N, C-alpha and C positions, 0 to 999 in steps of 0.2 A: 511255439518258434520249433523251437530247439530241439523238441524230438520231428519235427517234419524234416529238418534241416539232415538228418541222422538220417531218415529214410531214402532223402533224398543220395545221399553222398551214397549209400550200400547200393540203392538202387544202380546209384551210376558207376558205380564198380565192376556193379553186373555186369549192365551192359557194357561197359570197355571190352569186359573179356567177353561176350557175345558175338561184338561187334569185329575182334581180334579173331576168334574161332572161325568165327562164320566166313574174313578173308582168305584164314586158312582154306576153308574147307571148301567155298570157289573156288583156290588154286589146284585143288586134288578131284574136283569133279572136271576140271576142263585137262588134267590132264591124262585124265582115264578117258575123257570123250572126245578123242584129237584137236582141243586146244581149245573146243564150245565153249561157254560161259553157261549156266544154266538160265533158268528163262523163267525159274518160278521157284515158290518154297517147296513144291512136292517133286523139286530133281533132287534135294539134300539130301532126301530123307536113304539115310542108311548109312554116312556120311558123318556121322557123329563120333569116330573114332578117329578120324581123320585127324585131329589137333589133340593139345590135350588143354588148348585155352575153352574149347567149353563149357563153362559152369554147368554144374549140376541141379536139376535133372539133365542130363544128358539128352537133348531131345529139341531138334531142329523148330518145334511147338513152341518152345520155350522161347530160345533165342530168336522168335518170330514175331511170339508178344517183347521181347526187347528192340529192335531193332526196322527198320523201315531197306530196303533193298530196293537200286533202281534196278532191276534186271532188265529192262529194254536200252539200256546207256551200256548196260555190260554188251549186248548184243551187237547194238548201232559202230563199239569200239575197239570189236571184234574184227565185225566188217570193216570197217572202216570207214563209217558214216559222217563218224565222229574222227577227231582228231585227241581227245584230250577227254578224261570219265568228268562229270560231274566232283564237286568237292566232294556232295552228299552224296556222294553213289551206294552210302552206305552209312546211313547217322542212325545215333538213339533215340528209342519212342521213349523216352522212363527217365528220371533221373538225373543230375548235372553232368552235363556232356564235358563240362573240362577236361582234356586226358591231351597225351602224348600221340594217338592212337593216330593212322593218317593210312586208311586202307586203302582210299584213291592211286599213288603214290606205289602201292608194294602190288594193286593189281595192276595199274597202269605197266612195272617195271617187270608181272611177268606174262601181260600176254604178248608185251614187245620182243622182249627178252630171257622171257620160260627164266626168268630166276621165279623160286616156288619162297613162299612167306617162310619165316623162322617160325616152326614147329603144326609147320605140313608134313606128314606123315602118309606115304605107299598104303595099295592095299594089304601087302602082305603085314606091313605093321600094324595098322588099324584092324586083321581081324586080329589080331594076335591080341591087343587091347583088347579087345570087341568078349574074346576068351576067356580072360583072365577075371574082367569082370562079371558077366555072368555066373562063371565057375564059383568062382573066389566072391564072392558081392561084400564090400563091407556097414557095418551097418548101424 
């Protein structure tokens, strides 16, 4: 029982980092695509270094294995078909989910006011991070 709880807590922490990282990546994607949100996970490939909150391995596949994203709701909110994003627009699918992260509020602020979430990087900085990570890997 205690072992299960330890794994659930660890998975919850990883999922929370993925949740915030993907929130930042969605805003970075929209910044580069005239404010349009991504339509699926594949749109986010290549944006892995647009935040420092995405845990290792820094891949969209890894994040998608820990999260569920309602891409249709993002599109509907952006186009004005709905007034609010659903509470579970981004939600963890693994581990304990009791935490302080609120992607709904952050994404609504971004799409309504242009307020980029803390931890979102622009393309220039993200490319520099990718270069350093690939050139000087930490073993």
